[in-house]
Structure formats: C-alpha cells, structure tokens
C-alpha positions in Angstrom: 1.3 -12.2 -8.1 2.5 -14.0 -5.0 -0.2 -15.8 -3.1 0.7 -17.6 0.2 -2.2 -18.5 2.5 -6.0 -18.1 2.8 -9.2 -17.9 4.8 -12.6 -19.4 4.1 -15.6 -17.9 2.4 -18.0 -18.3 -0.4 -16.3 -20.2 -3.2 -13.2 -20.7 -1.1 -11.2 -24.0 -0.7 -12.7 -26.3 2.0 -10.9 -25.9 5.3 -10.6 -29.7 5.8 -7.5 -29.6 3.6 -4.1 -29.3 5.4 -2.7 -25.8 5.4 -0.1 -26.6 2.7 -2.7 -28.2 0.3 -5.1 -25.4 1.1 -2.5 -22.8 0.2 -1.6 -24.6 -3.1 -5.3 -25.0 -4.0 -6.2 -21.3 -3.5 -3.0 -20.2 -5.2 -4.0 -22.3 -8.2 -7.5 -21.0 -8.2 -6.5 -17.3 -8.1 -3.8 -17.9 -10.8 -6.5 -19.5 -13.0 -8.9 -16.7 -12.5 -6.4 -14.0 -13.2 -5.1 -15.9 -16.2 -8.6 -15.8 -17.6 -8.9 -12.1 -16.8 -5.5 -11.6 -18.6 -6.9 -13.4 -21.7 -9.9 -10.9 -21.7 -8.2 -7.7 -20.7 -4.4 -8.2 -21.2 -1.4 -8.9 -19.0 -2.0 -7.9 -15.4 1.6 -8.5 -14.2 2.8 -5.4 -12.3 -0.7 -4.1 -12.2 -2.5 -6.5 -9.8 -0.6 -8.4 -7.1 -2.2 -10.9 -4.8 -0.7 -12.1 -1.5 -2.4 -14.7 0.5 -0.2 -14.1 3.5 1.3 -10.6 3.6 4.0 -10.1 6.2 3.9 -6.4 7.0 2.9 -5.7 10.6 1.8 -2.5 12.3 4.8 -2.7 14.6 7.1 -2.4 11.5 5.6 1.0 10.6 7.3 4.0 12.2 5.2 6.8 13.6 1.6 7.2 12.3 0.1 6.4 15.8 -3.4 7.8 15.0 -3.6 6.4 11.5 -2.5 2.9 12.7 -5.1 3.0 15.5 -7.9 3.8 13.1 -6.9 1.3 10.4 -6.3 -1.4 12.9 -9.8 -0.9 14.4 -11.2 -1.7 11.0 -9.9 -5.3 11.4 -13.0 -6.2 13.4 -15.0 -5.9 10.1 -12.9 -8.8 8.8 -12.4 -11.0 11.9 -15.7 -10.6 13.7 -18.3 -8.8 11.6 -21.1 -10.3 13.6 -20.1 -8.1 16.5 -21.5 -5.2 14.4 -24.8 -7.0 14.1 -25.0 -7.3 17.9 -24.9 -3.5 18.0 -27.5 -3.1 15.3 -25.2 -1.7 12.6 -23.2 -3.0 9.6 -19.4 -3.1 9.2 -17.6 -0.5 7.2 -16.8 -1.5 3.6 -14.0 0.9 2.9 -11.5 3.6 3.9 -9.6 6.3 2.0 -6.0 6.9 3.2 -4.7 10.3 2.1 -1.4 12.1 2.5 1.9 12.9 0.8 3.8 10.2 -1.2 6.0 7.8 0.8 4.2 8.3 4.2 3.1 4.6 4.6 -0.3 4.3 3.1 0.4 1.0 1.3 2.1 -0.3 4.4 -1.0 0.4 6.5 -3.2 -1.6 4.0 -0.8 -4.5 4.0 -0.6 -4.5 7.8 -4.4 -4.6 8.0 -4.4 -7.8 5.8 -1.5 -9.3 7.8 -3.1 -8.8 11.2 -6.5 -10.1 10.1 -5.3 -13.1 8.1 -6.9 -11.6 5.0 -5.9 -12.0 1.3 -4.2 -8.8 0.1 -5.2 -7.6 -3.4 -2.9 -4.7 -4.5 -4.5 -2.9 -7.5 -2.0 -0.4 -8.9 -4.5 1.9 -10.5 -2.0 4.2 -12.2 -0.6 1.2 -14.1 -4.0 -0.3 -14.6 -5.6 2.8 -16.1 -2.5 3.5 -18.2 -2.8 0.1 -19.8 -6.6 -0.3 -20.0 -7.9 3.2 -19.9 -11.7 3.5 -19.5 -12.1 -0.3 -19.8 -10.6 -0.5 -16.3 -14.2 0.0 -15.2 -15.0 -3.5 -16.5 -12.0 -5.1 -14.8 -12.3 -3.7 -11.3 -15.8 -5.3 -10.6 -14.4 -8.7 -11.7 -11.5 -8.4 -9.3 -13.8 -7.5 -6.5 -15.9 -10.5 -7.3 -12.8 -12.7 -7.1 -12.0 -11.2 -3.7 -15.5 -11.8 -2.4 -15.4 -15.4 -3.4 -12.2 -16.1 -1.5 -13.4 -14.9 1.9 -11.5 -12.4 4.0 -9.9 -9.8 1.8 -8.3 -6.4 1.8 -8.6 -4.8 -1.7 -6.1 -2.0 -2.0 -6.9 0.7 -4.6 -3.4 2.3 -4.9 -3.4 5.9 -6.2 -7.2 6.2 -6.4 -6.8 9.6 -8.1 -5.8 7.6 -11.2 -9.5 6.9 -11.7 -9.9 10.5 -12.9 -8.0 9.4 -16.1 -6.7 13.0 -16.4 -3.2 11.5 -17.0 -4.6 9.8 -20.2 -7.2 11.9 -21.8 -8.1 15.6 -22.5 -10.2 17.1 -19.7 -13.7 16.7 -21.2 -13.1 13.1 -22.3 -11.4 12.3 -19.0 -14.4 13.5 -17.0 -16.9 11.4 -19.1 -14.8 8.2 -19.1 -13.9 8.6 -15.4 -17.6 9.0 -14.5 -18.4 5.6 -16.1 -15.4 4.0 -14.5 -16.2 5.3 -11.0 -19.9 4.4 -11.4 -19.0 0.8 -12.2 -16.8 0.6 -9.1 -19.4 2.3 -6.9 -22.0 -0.1 -8.1 -19.8 -3.0 -7.1 -19.1 -1.5 -3.7 -22.8 -1.0 -3.1 -23.4 -4.6 -4.1 -21.0 -6.0 -1.5 -22.9 -7.9 1.2 -23.0 -6.1 4.5 -21.1 -8.9 6.2 -18.9 -10.0 3.3 -15.5 -9.7 5.2 -14.1 -7.5 2.5 -12.5 -4.1 3.2 -11.6 -1.8 0.3 -8.8 0.5 1.1 -8.1 3.5 -1.3 -5.0 5.7 -1.1 -4.2 9.0 -2.7 -1.8 11.9 -2.4 -4.3 14.1 -4.4 -7.7 14.3 -2.8 -8.8 16.9 -5.3 -8.8 14.2 -8.0 -10.9 11.7 -6.1 -14.5 11.5 -7.2 -16.8 12.6 -4.3 -19.1 9.7 -5.1 -16.4 7.2 -4.1 -16.3 8.5 -0.5 -20.1 8.6 -0.1 -21.6 6.7 2.9 -21.3 3.0 2.5 -18.3 3.2 0.2 -14.8 4.5 1.1 -16.4 6.6 3.8 -13.7 6.4 6.5 -11.1 9.1 5.7 -7.7 8.7 7.4 -4.9 11.3 7.0 -1.4 9.8 6.8 1.0 12.6 7.6 4.7 13.3 7.2 6.6 12.1 10.3 7.5 14.6 13.1 10.9 14.4 14.8 10.0 11.5 17.1 8.4 9.5 14.3 11.5 10.2 12.1 13.7 8.7 14.8 11.4 5.7 15.1 11.5 5.1 11.3 15.3 5.3 11.3 15.6 3.0 14.3 13.2 0.4 12.7 15.3 0.5 9.5 18.4 0.0 11.6 16.9 -3.0 13.4 15.6 -4.6 10.2 18.9 -4.3 8.3 20.9 -5.5 11.2 18.6 -8.5 11.7 19.0 -9.3 8.0 22.8 -9.0 8.2 23.1 -10.8 11.6 25.5 -8.2 12.9 25.7 -4.5 14.0 25.8 -2.1 11.0 25.3 1.3 12.7 27.3 3.2 15.3 25.4 5.3 17.8 23.5 8.0 15.9 23.4 11.6 17.2 19.7 12.3 16.5 20.1 16.0 17.6 22.3 16.4 14.5 20.4 14.1 12.2 16.7 15.0 12.8 16.7 18.8 11.9 18.0 18.3 8.3 15.5 15.5 7.8 12.5 17.8 8.4 9.8 17.4 5.8 11.0 14.0 4.6 8.7 11.0 4.4 9.2 7.7 6.0 10.1 6.2 2.7 12.8 8.9 2.1 14.3 8.3 5.5 14.6 4.6 4.9 16.1 5.3 1.5 18.8 7.6 3.1 19.7 4.7 5.5 19.9 2.3 2.5 22.2 4.6 0.6 24.5 5.0 3.6 24.7 1.2 3.8 25.3 1.0 0.0 28.3 3.3 0.4 29.7 0.7 2.8 29.1 -2.0 0.3 31.0 -0.1 -2.3 33.9 0.5 0.1 34.0 -3.1 1.1 34.0 -4.2 -2.5 37.1 -2.1 -3.1 38.8 -3.8 -0.1 38.5 -0.8 2.2 37.8 -1.0 5.9 34.3 0.4 5.7 33.4 0.4 9.4 29.9 1.1 10.8 27.4 3.7 9.5 28.0 6.9 11.5 26.2 10.1 12.1 28.4 11.8 9.5 27.5 9.1 7.0 23.8 9.8 7.5 24.3 13.5 7.3 26.2 13.1 4.0 23.4 11.1 2.5 20.8 13.5 3.7 22.6 16.3 1.9 23.1 14.3 -1.2 19.5 13.2 -1.3 18.3 16.8 -0.9 20.4 18.0 -3.8 19.0 15.2 -6.0 15.5 16.0 -5.0 16.0 19.7 -5.8 17.3 18.8 -9.2 14.3 16.5 -9.9 11.9 19.3 -8.9 13.7 21.7 -11.3 13.4 19.1 -14.1 9.8 18.6 -13.3 9.0 22.3 -13.7 11.1 22.7 -16.8 14.0 24.7 -15.3 16.5 22.3 -17.0 14.7 22.0 -20.3 
C-alpha cells in the first residue's frame, strides 16, 4: 500500500493540520486499519493497495474518448454531490467498466481518483478471492467502511468476475458461495449514504461471470464499454508512450515513425500491448548499449520487428492455453 494524500470526511483527519502532517496522519491511520484487517483475515499485501494521491490523469490515457468522458463525468459525485440534490436526485454510487484485457480500465479508475483528489483503493479481487475464498465477503464490507470514513474515495473492484469463485470451487459450490459474497457486497453498497462521496468502480473482461444483482439500480448501474483502440487511438497510445519515455530519459529516443507501416500489423492489439511493444524496442537498445554498440534511436523497423516477435509469442501462449503444446 502506498498512501500519499487525503480529503476530509467522517472519521478523517482534521483539515487544520498542514498538508504534510495530514498526509502522515492519514497514512498512519490507514496502515493501522489494514494491519488489523490483516490480523483478522491474513496478509493483504498485493491484494489491496491504497493510494492517497494517485498520479494517473485522463490525458495520459490514449484513445477511449467516450469512456473517458463518461467516467470523468462521474467526478461530480465526488467533488460536488450537492449539485445532484439541487436537481432532486442522488449521485451514482458505482460503475462497471467492461472490455478486453489491457484496454485501460484500471487507468480510468485511477484517473477518476486523481482528478477528484480522492483516495484510491485498488482491490485485486482475483488475488483476494484466491487467498480468502468465500470469506472475502466478510472483508469487502470492512474495506468499504474504511473508505467511507476517510472521505472522498474511489474503490476499484478489479476483475469483478472473480466474485463468481468459479476459479476456486466446483460449479455448485461456487454458485452458493458466490451468492453469499455478492449479497454481502450489495448490502454494503445499498447502505452507502446517498451523498457519501464514494464511487465504486468495477471492471471485468467477462460480463457473463458478473452477478446481475451487482449491476442493479443504485449499485454498479453505469455500464461503460472500454474497447480495443482503433488506428487513431493506437497512434495516440504509441505517441503518449514515446513522450513519457523521452521525458523520463531527458532526450529523444525515437526516430520518426511511419505509422502507415506500423498501424496495420498492430490491429486488434490493446493499449497495454502497444506500450509493451515500445518498451521491448527500447529494451533492445539497452542491451545493445550494454554491449558497447551504437544503438541509435528506435526506428519504424525496430517497432515492426517487436510487433512480429510479440505476435509469435502471443500465438504460442494461446496454443499452450488450449493444450496444443501439452
């Protein structure tokens, strides 16, 4: 867990403290609370992460124009929930982001927390349920209670399909245990105050495994599709990666890229995969420099070579997954 900053709310640290002292006090409180949860449930490291000041922005996310617009609009529920009251309605409590792996669902959740100054709670449900199984249903409400007490918060339920427990138990047992787990979570969502300044963001790449009760009105009832990038979005992702790495290095790293050559073979790739291809091209330069070679800048041919290599690896992984190499 890596807390950094906070905002006020029930049970929160008084705002009269200077920012550094406030940050330290809230970090200490959250650490203490999660240490007690760890004593009760077991080590939460790698399963629940808390950031008091996440640093992902919507501008750092390539493509996804419509998804970014919808998620961004939910920020009003955190920054000015009383505006909803003026229009006679209550703020939304949750949203479900769905789409293929690597398309930016977790980035969108973090960006929402960044833009609104909310604490970001990242619950890695696949890891949580693999460790705690059905007892995860006792843990989730406690984490939501912690979030409510700290004021503005974005609670990210990563891989909400893991609540089905089908990866742990035989079908009949999984359905029974999952029903209890989801019921406990839904009860806590229903119990959140209408103006609590908490948004619960779920994500999944398998909508067929998400319990329908979780997306009922008043729960994760905003459904937002997060799609694979088209050509323009792919170029934007690659350009953002270039700018970020060059800023980190403090110098140019890429030659001019011929996107007419690069984009077609990247068709069907996610934003995460495109960023990984750029990283691998840069890694090749690191290896060359380490051997005393003049590595030069990353070229179009370097990118094409990494696309080809990545596709071969991905095909092999798929064959292993479906038993063709076993």
